[in-house]
mmCIF entry with sequence, helices, sheets and N, C-alpha, C, O atoms, coordinates in Angstrom:
data_MODEL
# 
_entry.id   MODEL 
# 
_entity.id                         1 
_entity.type                       polymer 
_entity.pdbx_number_of_molecules   1 
# 
_entity_poly.entity_id                      1 
_entity_poly.type                           'polypeptide(L)' 
_entity_poly.nstd_linkage                   no 
_entity_poly.nstd_monomer                   no 
_entity_poly.pdbx_seq_one_letter_code       MKTQWENFLQNLGEWHGSFTKISAQGDIVEDTPSILILESLDDQNKT 
_entity_poly.pdbx_seq_one_letter_code_can   MKTQWENFLQNLGEWHGSFTKISAQGDIVEDTPSILILESLDDQNKT 
_entity_poly.pdbx_strand_id                 A 
# 
loop_
_entity_poly_seq.entity_id 
_entity_poly_seq.num 
_entity_poly_seq.mon_id 
_entity_poly_seq.hetero 
1 1  MET n 
1 2  LYS n 
1 3  THR n 
1 4  GLN n 
1 5  TRP n 
1 6  GLU n 
1 7  ASN n 
1 8  PHE n 
1 9  LEU n 
1 10 GLN n 
1 11 ASN n 
1 12 LEU n 
1 13 GLY n 
1 14 GLU n 
1 15 TRP n 
1 16 HIS n 
1 17 GLY n 
1 18 SER n 
1 19 PHE n 
1 20 THR n 
1 21 LYS n 
1 22 ILE n 
1 23 SER n 
1 24 ALA n 
1 25 GLN n 
1 26 GLY n 
1 27 ASP n 
1 28 ILE n 
1 29 VAL n 
1 30 GLU n 
1 31 ASP n 
1 32 THR n 
1 33 PRO n 
1 34 SER n 
1 35 ILE n 
1 36 LEU n 
1 37 ILE n 
1 38 LEU n 
1 39 GLU n 
1 40 SER n 
1 41 LEU n 
1 42 ASP n 
1 43 ASP n 
1 44 GLN n 
1 45 ASN n 
1 46 LYS n 
1 47 THR n 
# 
_struct_asym.id          A 
_struct_asym.entity_id   1 
# 
loop_
_struct_conf.conf_type_id 
_struct_conf.id 
_struct_conf.pdbx_PDB_helix_id 
_struct_conf.beg_label_comp_id 
_struct_conf.beg_label_asym_id 
_struct_conf.beg_label_seq_id 
_struct_conf.pdbx_beg_PDB_ins_code 
_struct_conf.end_label_comp_id 
_struct_conf.end_label_asym_id 
_struct_conf.end_label_seq_id 
_struct_conf.pdbx_end_PDB_ins_code 
_struct_conf.beg_auth_comp_id 
_struct_conf.beg_auth_asym_id 
_struct_conf.beg_auth_seq_id 
_struct_conf.end_auth_comp_id 
_struct_conf.end_auth_asym_id 
_struct_conf.end_auth_seq_id 
_struct_conf.pdbx_PDB_helix_class 
_struct_conf.details 
_struct_conf.pdbx_PDB_helix_length 
HELX_P HELX_P1 AA1 GLN A 4  ? LEU A 9  ? GLN A 4  LEU A 9  1 ? 6 
HELX_P HELX_P2 AA2 ASP A 43 ? ASN A 45 ? ASP A 43 ASN A 45 5 ? 3 
# 
_struct_conf_type.id          HELX_P 
_struct_conf_type.criteria    ? 
_struct_conf_type.reference   ? 
# 
_struct_sheet.id               AA1 
_struct_sheet.type             ? 
_struct_sheet.number_strands   2 
_struct_sheet.details          ? 
# 
_struct_sheet_order.sheet_id     AA1 
_struct_sheet_order.range_id_1   1 
_struct_sheet_order.range_id_2   2 
_struct_sheet_order.offset       ? 
_struct_sheet_order.sense        anti-parallel 
# 
loop_
_struct_sheet_range.sheet_id 
_struct_sheet_range.id 
_struct_sheet_range.beg_label_comp_id 
_struct_sheet_range.beg_label_asym_id 
_struct_sheet_range.beg_label_seq_id 
_struct_sheet_range.pdbx_beg_PDB_ins_code 
_struct_sheet_range.end_label_comp_id 
_struct_sheet_range.end_label_asym_id 
_struct_sheet_range.end_label_seq_id 
_struct_sheet_range.pdbx_end_PDB_ins_code 
_struct_sheet_range.beg_auth_comp_id 
_struct_sheet_range.beg_auth_asym_id 
_struct_sheet_range.beg_auth_seq_id 
_struct_sheet_range.end_auth_comp_id 
_struct_sheet_range.end_auth_asym_id 
_struct_sheet_range.end_auth_seq_id 
AA1 1 GLY A 13 ? ILE A 22 ? GLY A 13 ILE A 22 
AA1 2 ILE A 28 ? LEU A 38 ? ILE A 28 LEU A 38 
# 
loop_
_atom_site.group_PDB 
_atom_site.id 
_atom_site.type_symbol 
_atom_site.label_atom_id 
_atom_site.label_alt_id 
_atom_site.label_comp_id 
_atom_site.label_asym_id 
_atom_site.label_entity_id 
_atom_site.label_seq_id 
_atom_site.pdbx_PDB_ins_code 
_atom_site.Cartn_x 
_atom_site.Cartn_y 
_atom_site.Cartn_z 
_atom_site.occupancy 
_atom_site.B_iso_or_equiv 
_atom_site.pdbx_formal_charge 
_atom_site.auth_seq_id 
_atom_site.auth_comp_id 
_atom_site.auth_asym_id 
_atom_site.auth_atom_id 
_atom_site.pdbx_PDB_model_num 
ATOM 1   N N  . MET A 1 1  ? -115.556 -100.997 -33.153 1.00 0.00 ? 1  MET A N  1 
ATOM 2   C CA . MET A 1 1  ? -115.034 -100.826 -34.501 1.00 0.00 ? 1  MET A CA 1 
ATOM 3   C C  . MET A 1 1  ? -115.578 -99.513  -35.069 1.00 0.00 ? 1  MET A C  1 
ATOM 4   O O  . MET A 1 1  ? -116.774 -99.234  -34.987 1.00 0.00 ? 1  MET A O  1 
ATOM 5   N N  . LYS A 1 2  ? -114.682 -98.721  -35.643 1.00 0.00 ? 2  LYS A N  1 
ATOM 6   C CA . LYS A 1 2  ? -115.085 -97.436  -36.209 1.00 0.00 ? 2  LYS A CA 1 
ATOM 7   C C  . LYS A 1 2  ? -115.696 -97.616  -37.592 1.00 0.00 ? 2  LYS A C  1 
ATOM 8   O O  . LYS A 1 2  ? -115.380 -98.557  -38.320 1.00 0.00 ? 2  LYS A O  1 
ATOM 9   N N  . THR A 1 3  ? -116.578 -96.685  -37.929 1.00 0.00 ? 3  THR A N  1 
ATOM 10  C CA . THR A 1 3  ? -117.170 -96.692  -39.266 1.00 0.00 ? 3  THR A CA 1 
ATOM 11  C C  . THR A 1 3  ? -116.164 -96.121  -40.263 1.00 0.00 ? 3  THR A C  1 
ATOM 12  O O  . THR A 1 3  ? -115.168 -95.513  -39.870 1.00 0.00 ? 3  THR A O  1 
ATOM 13  N N  . GLN A 1 4  ? -116.427 -96.318  -41.544 1.00 0.00 ? 4  GLN A N  1 
ATOM 14  C CA . GLN A 1 4  ? -115.565 -95.736  -42.578 1.00 0.00 ? 4  GLN A CA 1 
ATOM 15  C C  . GLN A 1 4  ? -115.535 -94.217  -42.458 1.00 0.00 ? 4  GLN A C  1 
ATOM 16  O O  . GLN A 1 4  ? -114.491 -93.597  -42.655 1.00 0.00 ? 4  GLN A O  1 
ATOM 17  N N  . TRP A 1 5  ? -116.678 -93.619  -42.135 1.00 0.00 ? 5  TRP A N  1 
ATOM 18  C CA . TRP A 1 5  ? -116.747 -92.162  -42.005 1.00 0.00 ? 5  TRP A CA 1 
ATOM 19  C C  . TRP A 1 5  ? -115.883 -91.683  -40.845 1.00 0.00 ? 5  TRP A C  1 
ATOM 20  O O  . TRP A 1 5  ? -115.183 -90.678  -40.976 1.00 0.00 ? 5  TRP A O  1 
ATOM 21  N N  . GLU A 1 6  ? -115.919 -92.382  -39.714 1.00 0.00 ? 6  GLU A N  1 
ATOM 22  C CA . GLU A 1 6  ? -115.088 -92.006  -38.565 1.00 0.00 ? 6  GLU A CA 1 
ATOM 23  C C  . GLU A 1 6  ? -113.605 -92.121  -38.919 1.00 0.00 ? 6  GLU A C  1 
ATOM 24  O O  . GLU A 1 6  ? -112.806 -91.272  -38.525 1.00 0.00 ? 6  GLU A O  1 
ATOM 25  N N  . ASN A 1 7  ? -113.239 -93.159  -39.655 1.00 0.00 ? 7  ASN A N  1 
ATOM 26  C CA . ASN A 1 7  ? -111.848 -93.301  -40.097 1.00 0.00 ? 7  ASN A CA 1 
ATOM 27  C C  . ASN A 1 7  ? -111.463 -92.181  -41.057 1.00 0.00 ? 7  ASN A C  1 
ATOM 28  O O  . ASN A 1 7  ? -110.357 -91.646  -40.974 1.00 0.00 ? 7  ASN A O  1 
ATOM 29  N N  . PHE A 1 8  ? -112.367 -91.825  -41.966 1.00 0.00 ? 8  PHE A N  1 
ATOM 30  C CA . PHE A 1 8  ? -112.109 -90.741  -42.911 1.00 0.00 ? 8  PHE A CA 1 
ATOM 31  C C  . PHE A 1 8  ? -111.864 -89.432  -42.168 1.00 0.00 ? 8  PHE A C  1 
ATOM 32  O O  . PHE A 1 8  ? -110.957 -88.678  -42.521 1.00 0.00 ? 8  PHE A O  1 
ATOM 33  N N  . LEU A 1 9  ? -112.665 -89.159  -41.144 1.00 0.00 ? 9  LEU A N  1 
ATOM 34  C CA . LEU A 1 9  ? -112.541 -87.904  -40.402 1.00 0.00 ? 9  LEU A CA 1 
ATOM 35  C C  . LEU A 1 9  ? -111.204 -87.786  -39.675 1.00 0.00 ? 9  LEU A C  1 
ATOM 36  O O  . LEU A 1 9  ? -110.787 -86.677  -39.343 1.00 0.00 ? 9  LEU A O  1 
ATOM 37  N N  . GLN A 1 10 ? -110.532 -88.893  -39.423 1.00 0.00 ? 10 GLN A N  1 
ATOM 38  C CA . GLN A 1 10 ? -109.213 -88.844  -38.789 1.00 0.00 ? 10 GLN A CA 1 
ATOM 39  C C  . GLN A 1 10 ? -108.146 -88.321  -39.750 1.00 0.00 ? 10 GLN A C  1 
ATOM 40  O O  . GLN A 1 10 ? -107.034 -88.008  -39.323 1.00 0.00 ? 10 GLN A O  1 
ATOM 41  N N  . ASN A 1 11 ? -108.464 -88.224  -41.028 1.00 0.00 ? 11 ASN A N  1 
ATOM 42  C CA . ASN A 1 11 ? -107.502 -87.778  -42.034 1.00 0.00 ? 11 ASN A CA 1 
ATOM 43  C C  . ASN A 1 11 ? -107.715 -86.335  -42.462 1.00 0.00 ? 11 ASN A C  1 
ATOM 44  O O  . ASN A 1 11 ? -107.183 -85.909  -43.488 1.00 0.00 ? 11 ASN A O  1 
ATOM 45  N N  . LEU A 1 12 ? -108.493 -85.572  -41.684 1.00 0.00 ? 12 LEU A N  1 
ATOM 46  C CA . LEU A 1 12 ? -108.697 -84.165  -42.024 1.00 0.00 ? 12 LEU A CA 1 
ATOM 47  C C  . LEU A 1 12 ? -107.362 -83.439  -41.952 1.00 0.00 ? 12 LEU A C  1 
ATOM 48  O O  . LEU A 1 12 ? -106.518 -83.757  -41.115 1.00 0.00 ? 12 LEU A O  1 
ATOM 49  N N  . GLY A 1 13 ? -107.178 -82.476  -42.821 1.00 0.00 ? 13 GLY A N  1 
ATOM 50  C CA . GLY A 1 13 ? -105.952 -81.689  -42.816 1.00 0.00 ? 13 GLY A CA 1 
ATOM 51  C C  . GLY A 1 13 ? -105.421 -81.486  -44.217 1.00 0.00 ? 13 GLY A C  1 
ATOM 52  O O  . GLY A 1 13 ? -106.125 -81.682  -45.208 1.00 0.00 ? 13 GLY A O  1 
ATOM 53  N N  . GLU A 1 14 ? -104.167 -81.090  -44.276 1.00 0.00 ? 14 GLU A N  1 
ATOM 54  C CA . GLU A 1 14 ? -103.520 -80.786  -45.552 1.00 0.00 ? 14 GLU A CA 1 
ATOM 55  C C  . GLU A 1 14 ? -102.555 -81.911  -45.901 1.00 0.00 ? 14 GLU A C  1 
ATOM 56  O O  . GLU A 1 14 ? -101.672 -82.258  -45.117 1.00 0.00 ? 14 GLU A O  1 
ATOM 57  N N  . TRP A 1 15 ? -102.738 -82.467  -47.080 1.00 0.00 ? 15 TRP A N  1 
ATOM 58  C CA . TRP A 1 15 ? -101.909 -83.571  -47.558 1.00 0.00 ? 15 TRP A CA 1 
ATOM 59  C C  . TRP A 1 15 ? -101.111 -83.113  -48.777 1.00 0.00 ? 15 TRP A C  1 
ATOM 60  O O  . TRP A 1 15 ? -101.666 -82.536  -49.713 1.00 0.00 ? 15 TRP A O  1 
ATOM 61  N N  . HIS A 1 16 ? -99.808  -83.376  -48.756 1.00 0.00 ? 16 HIS A N  1 
ATOM 62  C CA . HIS A 1 16 ? -98.927  -82.999  -49.864 1.00 0.00 ? 16 HIS A CA 1 
ATOM 63  C C  . HIS A 1 16 ? -98.504  -84.262  -50.601 1.00 0.00 ? 16 HIS A C  1 
ATOM 64  O O  . HIS A 1 16 ? -98.173  -85.276  -49.986 1.00 0.00 ? 16 HIS A O  1 
ATOM 65  N N  . GLY A 1 17 ? -98.520  -84.185  -51.910 1.00 0.00 ? 17 GLY A N  1 
ATOM 66  C CA . GLY A 1 17 ? -98.124  -85.324  -52.727 1.00 0.00 ? 17 GLY A CA 1 
ATOM 67  C C  . GLY A 1 17 ? -97.773  -84.852  -54.121 1.00 0.00 ? 17 GLY A C  1 
ATOM 68  O O  . GLY A 1 17 ? -97.467  -83.678  -54.331 1.00 0.00 ? 17 GLY A O  1 
ATOM 69  N N  . SER A 1 18 ? -97.816  -85.763  -55.068 1.00 0.00 ? 18 SER A N  1 
ATOM 70  C CA . SER A 1 18 ? -97.526  -85.384  -56.450 1.00 0.00 ? 18 SER A CA 1 
ATOM 71  C C  . SER A 1 18 ? -98.105  -86.424  -57.400 1.00 0.00 ? 18 SER A C  1 
ATOM 72  O O  . SER A 1 18 ? -98.379  -87.565  -57.030 1.00 0.00 ? 18 SER A O  1 
ATOM 73  N N  . PHE A 1 19 ? -98.275  -85.983  -58.625 1.00 0.00 ? 19 PHE A N  1 
ATOM 74  C CA . PHE A 1 19 ? -98.661  -86.862  -59.724 1.00 0.00 ? 19 PHE A CA 1 
ATOM 75  C C  . PHE A 1 19 ? -97.431  -86.979  -60.612 1.00 0.00 ? 19 PHE A C  1 
ATOM 76  O O  . PHE A 1 19 ? -96.910  -85.970  -61.089 1.00 0.00 ? 19 PHE A O  1 
ATOM 77  N N  . THR A 1 20 ? -96.966  -88.200  -60.836 1.00 0.00 ? 20 THR A N  1 
ATOM 78  C CA . THR A 1 20 ? -95.743  -88.419  -61.599 1.00 0.00 ? 20 THR A CA 1 
ATOM 79  C C  . THR A 1 20 ? -96.059  -89.173  -62.884 1.00 0.00 ? 20 THR A C  1 
ATOM 80  O O  . THR A 1 20 ? -96.675  -90.238  -62.864 1.00 0.00 ? 20 THR A O  1 
ATOM 81  N N  . LYS A 1 21 ? -95.626  -88.597  -64.000 1.00 0.00 ? 21 LYS A N  1 
ATOM 82  C CA . LYS A 1 21 ? -95.785  -89.254  -65.302 1.00 0.00 ? 21 LYS A CA 1 
ATOM 83  C C  . LYS A 1 21 ? -94.488  -90.005  -65.595 1.00 0.00 ? 21 LYS A C  1 
ATOM 84  O O  . LYS A 1 21 ? -93.400  -89.433  -65.528 1.00 0.00 ? 21 LYS A O  1 
ATOM 85  N N  . ILE A 1 22 ? -94.618  -91.295  -65.921 1.00 0.00 ? 22 ILE A N  1 
ATOM 86  C CA . ILE A 1 22 ? -93.457  -92.144  -66.165 1.00 0.00 ? 22 ILE A CA 1 
ATOM 87  C C  . ILE A 1 22 ? -93.523  -92.689  -67.588 1.00 0.00 ? 22 ILE A C  1 
ATOM 88  O O  . ILE A 1 22 ? -94.578  -93.123  -68.051 1.00 0.00 ? 22 ILE A O  1 
ATOM 89  N N  . SER A 1 23 ? -92.385  -92.662  -68.271 1.00 0.00 ? 23 SER A N  1 
ATOM 90  C CA . SER A 1 23 ? -92.329  -93.164  -69.651 1.00 0.00 ? 23 SER A CA 1 
ATOM 91  C C  . SER A 1 23 ? -92.398  -94.687  -69.655 1.00 0.00 ? 23 SER A C  1 
ATOM 92  O O  . SER A 1 23 ? -92.286  -95.329  -68.611 1.00 0.00 ? 23 SER A O  1 
ATOM 93  N N  . ALA A 1 24 ? -92.582  -95.249  -70.837 1.00 0.00 ? 24 ALA A N  1 
ATOM 94  C CA . ALA A 1 24 ? -92.625  -96.706  -70.991 1.00 0.00 ? 24 ALA A CA 1 
ATOM 95  C C  . ALA A 1 24 ? -91.300  -97.349  -70.574 1.00 0.00 ? 24 ALA A C  1 
ATOM 96  O O  . ALA A 1 24 ? -91.264  -98.527  -70.216 1.00 0.00 ? 24 ALA A O  1 
ATOM 97  N N  . GLN A 1 25 ? -90.210  -96.572  -70.621 1.00 0.00 ? 25 GLN A N  1 
ATOM 98  C CA . GLN A 1 25 ? -88.895  -97.073  -70.230 1.00 0.00 ? 25 GLN A CA 1 
ATOM 99  C C  . GLN A 1 25 ? -88.655  -96.954  -68.720 1.00 0.00 ? 25 GLN A C  1 
ATOM 100 O O  . GLN A 1 25 ? -87.633  -97.419  -68.216 1.00 0.00 ? 25 GLN A O  1 
ATOM 101 N N  . GLY A 1 26 ? -89.596  -96.332  -68.001 1.00 0.00 ? 26 GLY A N  1 
ATOM 102 C CA . GLY A 1 26 ? -89.472  -96.196  -66.552 1.00 0.00 ? 26 GLY A CA 1 
ATOM 103 C C  . GLY A 1 26 ? -88.847  -94.898  -66.090 1.00 0.00 ? 26 GLY A C  1 
ATOM 104 O O  . GLY A 1 26 ? -88.573  -94.727  -64.902 1.00 0.00 ? 26 GLY A O  1 
ATOM 105 N N  . ASP A 1 27 ? -88.617  -93.974  -67.023 1.00 0.00 ? 27 ASP A N  1 
ATOM 106 C CA . ASP A 1 27 ? -88.039  -92.679  -66.663 1.00 0.00 ? 27 ASP A CA 1 
ATOM 107 C C  . ASP A 1 27 ? -89.137  -91.711  -66.238 1.00 0.00 ? 27 ASP A C  1 
ATOM 108 O O  . ASP A 1 27 ? -90.245  -91.739  -66.773 1.00 0.00 ? 27 ASP A O  1 
ATOM 109 N N  . ILE A 1 28 ? -88.818  -90.852  -65.267 1.00 0.00 ? 28 ILE A N  1 
ATOM 110 C CA . ILE A 1 28 ? -89.766  -89.823  -64.847 1.00 0.00 ? 28 ILE A CA 1 
ATOM 111 C C  . ILE A 1 28 ? -89.794  -88.734  -65.912 1.00 0.00 ? 28 ILE A C  1 
ATOM 112 O O  . ILE A 1 28 ? -88.769  -88.121  -66.209 1.00 0.00 ? 28 ILE A O  1 
ATOM 113 N N  . VAL A 1 29 ? -90.963  -88.498  -66.482 1.00 0.00 ? 29 VAL A N  1 
ATOM 114 C CA . VAL A 1 29 ? -91.143  -87.509  -67.533 1.00 0.00 ? 29 VAL A CA 1 
ATOM 115 C C  . VAL A 1 29 ? -91.560  -86.173  -66.927 1.00 0.00 ? 29 VAL A C  1 
ATOM 116 O O  . VAL A 1 29 ? -91.064  -85.118  -67.322 1.00 0.00 ? 29 VAL A O  1 
ATOM 117 N N  . GLU A 1 30 ? -92.469  -86.233  -65.971 1.00 0.00 ? 30 GLU A N  1 
ATOM 118 C CA . GLU A 1 30 ? -93.010  -85.009  -65.380 1.00 0.00 ? 30 GLU A CA 1 
ATOM 119 C C  . GLU A 1 30 ? -93.497  -85.319  -63.969 1.00 0.00 ? 30 GLU A C  1 
ATOM 120 O O  . GLU A 1 30 ? -94.082  -86.373  -63.717 1.00 0.00 ? 30 GLU A O  1 
ATOM 121 N N  . ASP A 1 31 ? -93.245  -84.386  -63.054 1.00 0.00 ? 31 ASP A N  1 
ATOM 122 C CA . ASP A 1 31 ? -93.709  -84.529  -61.680 1.00 0.00 ? 31 ASP A CA 1 
ATOM 123 C C  . ASP A 1 31 ? -94.465  -83.262  -61.306 1.00 0.00 ? 31 ASP A C  1 
ATOM 124 O O  . ASP A 1 31 ? -93.893  -82.172  -61.310 1.00 0.00 ? 31 ASP A O  1 
ATOM 125 N N  . THR A 1 32 ? -95.746  -83.402  -60.984 1.00 0.00 ? 32 THR A N  1 
ATOM 126 C CA . THR A 1 32 ? -96.591  -82.255  -60.662 1.00 0.00 ? 32 THR A CA 1 
ATOM 127 C C  . THR A 1 32 ? -96.974  -82.306  -59.186 1.00 0.00 ? 32 THR A C  1 
ATOM 128 O O  . THR A 1 32 ? -97.722  -83.192  -58.773 1.00 0.00 ? 32 THR A O  1 
ATOM 129 N N  . PRO A 1 33 ? -96.465  -81.357  -58.378 1.00 0.00 ? 33 PRO A N  1 
ATOM 130 C CA . PRO A 1 33 ? -96.835  -81.335  -56.964 1.00 0.00 ? 33 PRO A CA 1 
ATOM 131 C C  . PRO A 1 33 ? -98.329  -81.083  -56.791 1.00 0.00 ? 33 PRO A C  1 
ATOM 132 O O  . PRO A 1 33 ? -98.959  -80.428  -57.621 1.00 0.00 ? 33 PRO A O  1 
ATOM 133 N N  . SER A 1 34 ? -98.884  -81.608  -55.708 1.00 0.00 ? 34 SER A N  1 
ATOM 134 C CA . SER A 1 34 ? -100.300 -81.384  -55.425 1.00 0.00 ? 34 SER A CA 1 
ATOM 135 C C  . SER A 1 34 ? -100.506 -81.212  -53.924 1.00 0.00 ? 34 SER A C  1 
ATOM 136 O O  . SER A 1 34 ? -99.730  -81.712  -53.109 1.00 0.00 ? 34 SER A O  1 
ATOM 137 N N  . ILE A 1 35 ? -101.569 -80.493  -53.583 1.00 0.00 ? 35 ILE A N  1 
ATOM 138 C CA . ILE A 1 35 ? -101.984 -80.326  -52.192 1.00 0.00 ? 35 ILE A CA 1 
ATOM 139 C C  . ILE A 1 35 ? -103.474 -80.615  -52.132 1.00 0.00 ? 35 ILE A C  1 
ATOM 140 O O  . ILE A 1 35 ? -104.258 -80.052  -52.896 1.00 0.00 ? 35 ILE A O  1 
ATOM 141 N N  . LEU A 1 36 ? -103.852 -81.489  -51.226 1.00 0.00 ? 36 LEU A N  1 
ATOM 142 C CA . LEU A 1 36 ? -105.253 -81.829  -51.005 1.00 0.00 ? 36 LEU A CA 1 
ATOM 143 C C  . LEU A 1 36 ? -105.607 -81.403  -49.589 1.00 0.00 ? 36 LEU A C  1 
ATOM 144 O O  . LEU A 1 36 ? -104.920 -81.771  -48.636 1.00 0.00 ? 36 LEU A O  1 
ATOM 145 N N  . ILE A 1 37 ? -106.681 -80.624  -49.449 1.00 0.00 ? 37 ILE A N  1 
ATOM 146 C CA . ILE A 1 37 ? -107.117 -80.186  -48.128 1.00 0.00 ? 37 ILE A CA 1 
ATOM 147 C C  . ILE A 1 37 ? -108.476 -80.808  -47.834 1.00 0.00 ? 37 ILE A C  1 
ATOM 148 O O  . ILE A 1 37 ? -109.448 -80.587  -48.557 1.00 0.00 ? 37 ILE A O  1 
ATOM 149 N N  . LEU A 1 38 ? -108.523 -81.587  -46.763 1.00 0.00 ? 38 LEU A N  1 
ATOM 150 C CA . LEU A 1 38 ? -109.768 -82.198  -46.304 1.00 0.00 ? 38 LEU A CA 1 
ATOM 151 C C  . LEU A 1 38 ? -110.198 -81.470  -45.040 1.00 0.00 ? 38 LEU A C  1 
ATOM 152 O O  . LEU A 1 38 ? -109.477 -81.466  -44.042 1.00 0.00 ? 38 LEU A O  1 
ATOM 153 N N  . GLU A 1 39 ? -111.376 -80.853  -45.085 1.00 0.00 ? 39 GLU A N  1 
ATOM 154 C CA . GLU A 1 39 ? -111.863 -80.150  -43.903 1.00 0.00 ? 39 GLU A CA 1 
ATOM 155 C C  . GLU A 1 39 ? -113.336 -80.453  -43.686 1.00 0.00 ? 39 GLU A C  1 
ATOM 156 O O  . GLU A 1 39 ? -114.082 -80.729  -44.626 1.00 0.00 ? 39 GLU A O  1 
ATOM 157 N N  . SER A 1 40 ? -113.727 -80.396  -42.441 1.00 0.00 ? 40 SER A N  1 
ATOM 158 C CA . SER A 1 40 ? -115.112 -80.654  -42.075 1.00 0.00 ? 40 SER A CA 1 
ATOM 159 C C  . SER A 1 40 ? -115.902 -79.358  -42.152 1.00 0.00 ? 40 SER A C  1 
ATOM 160 O O  . SER A 1 40 ? -115.433 -78.315  -41.697 1.00 0.00 ? 40 SER A O  1 
ATOM 161 N N  . LEU A 1 41 ? -117.083 -79.416  -42.717 1.00 0.00 ? 41 LEU A N  1 
ATOM 162 C CA . LEU A 1 41 ? -117.956 -78.248  -42.754 1.00 0.00 ? 41 LEU A CA 1 
ATOM 163 C C  . LEU A 1 41 ? -118.893 -78.234  -41.555 1.00 0.00 ? 41 LEU A C  1 
ATOM 164 O O  . LEU A 1 41 ? -119.623 -77.265  -41.343 1.00 0.00 ? 41 LEU A O  1 
ATOM 165 N N  . ASP A 1 42 ? -118.873 -79.303  -40.775 1.00 0.00 ? 42 ASP A N  1 
ATOM 166 C CA . ASP A 1 42 ? -119.752 -79.454  -39.622 1.00 0.00 ? 42 ASP A CA 1 
ATOM 167 C C  . ASP A 1 42 ? -118.894 -79.773  -38.402 1.00 0.00 ? 42 ASP A C  1 
ATOM 168 O O  . ASP A 1 42 ? -118.328 -80.863  -38.317 1.00 0.00 ? 42 ASP A O  1 
ATOM 169 N N  . ASP A 1 43 ? -118.787 -78.831  -37.446 1.00 0.00 ? 43 ASP A N  1 
ATOM 170 C CA . ASP A 1 43 ? -117.931 -79.026  -36.276 1.00 0.00 ? 43 ASP A CA 1 
ATOM 171 C C  . ASP A 1 43 ? -118.294 -80.266  -35.467 1.00 0.00 ? 43 ASP A C  1 
ATOM 172 O O  . ASP A 1 43 ? -117.438 -80.804  -34.765 1.00 0.00 ? 43 ASP A O  1 
ATOM 173 N N  . GLN A 1 44 ? -119.525 -80.728  -35.543 1.00 0.00 ? 44 GLN A N  1 
ATOM 174 C CA . GLN A 1 44 ? -119.937 -81.900  -34.780 1.00 0.00 ? 44 GLN A CA 1 
ATOM 175 C C  . GLN A 1 44 ? -119.289 -83.174  -35.308 1.00 0.00 ? 44 GLN A C  1 
ATOM 176 O O  . GLN A 1 44 ? -119.205 -84.163  -34.580 1.00 0.00 ? 44 GLN A O  1 
ATOM 177 N N  . ASN A 1 45 ? -118.830 -83.172  -36.551 1.00 0.00 ? 45 ASN A N  1 
ATOM 178 C CA . ASN A 1 45 ? -118.238 -84.375  -37.133 1.00 0.00 ? 45 ASN A CA 1 
ATOM 179 C C  . ASN A 1 45 ? -116.737 -84.446  -36.950 1.00 0.00 ? 45 ASN A C  1 
ATOM 180 O O  . ASN A 1 45 ? -116.118 -85.420  -37.376 1.00 0.00 ? 45 ASN A O  1 
ATOM 181 N N  . LYS A 1 46 ? -116.132 -83.446  -36.332 1.00 0.00 ? 46 LYS A N  1 
ATOM 182 C CA . LYS A 1 46 ? -114.689 -83.492  -36.110 1.00 0.00 ? 46 LYS A CA 1 
ATOM 183 C C  . LYS A 1 46 ? -114.390 -84.439  -34.962 1.00 0.00 ? 46 LYS A C  1 
ATOM 184 O O  . LYS A 1 46 ? -115.101 -84.467  -33.958 1.00 0.00 ? 46 LYS A O  1 
ATOM 185 N N  . THR A 1 47 ? -113.315 -85.224  -35.130 1.00 0.00 ? 47 THR A N  1 
ATOM 186 C CA . THR A 1 47 ? -112.922 -86.144  -34.061 1.00 0.00 ? 47 THR A CA 1 
ATOM 187 C C  . THR A 1 47 ? -111.631 -85.696  -33.446 1.00 0.00 ? 47 THR A C  1 
ATOM 188 O O  . THR A 1 47 ? -111.129 -86.340  -32.525 1.00 0.00 ? 47 THR A O  1 
# 
């Protein structure tokens, strides 16, 4: 069984997504694209 850290390291890379603001009526008010980059600072921890 892998540790949480080992599982986390499998997700290194660039992730694209967005933050969406929705009104009380369910309409999309605003959509803000986002990019999250997860990288290892220690080559020994890369899987």
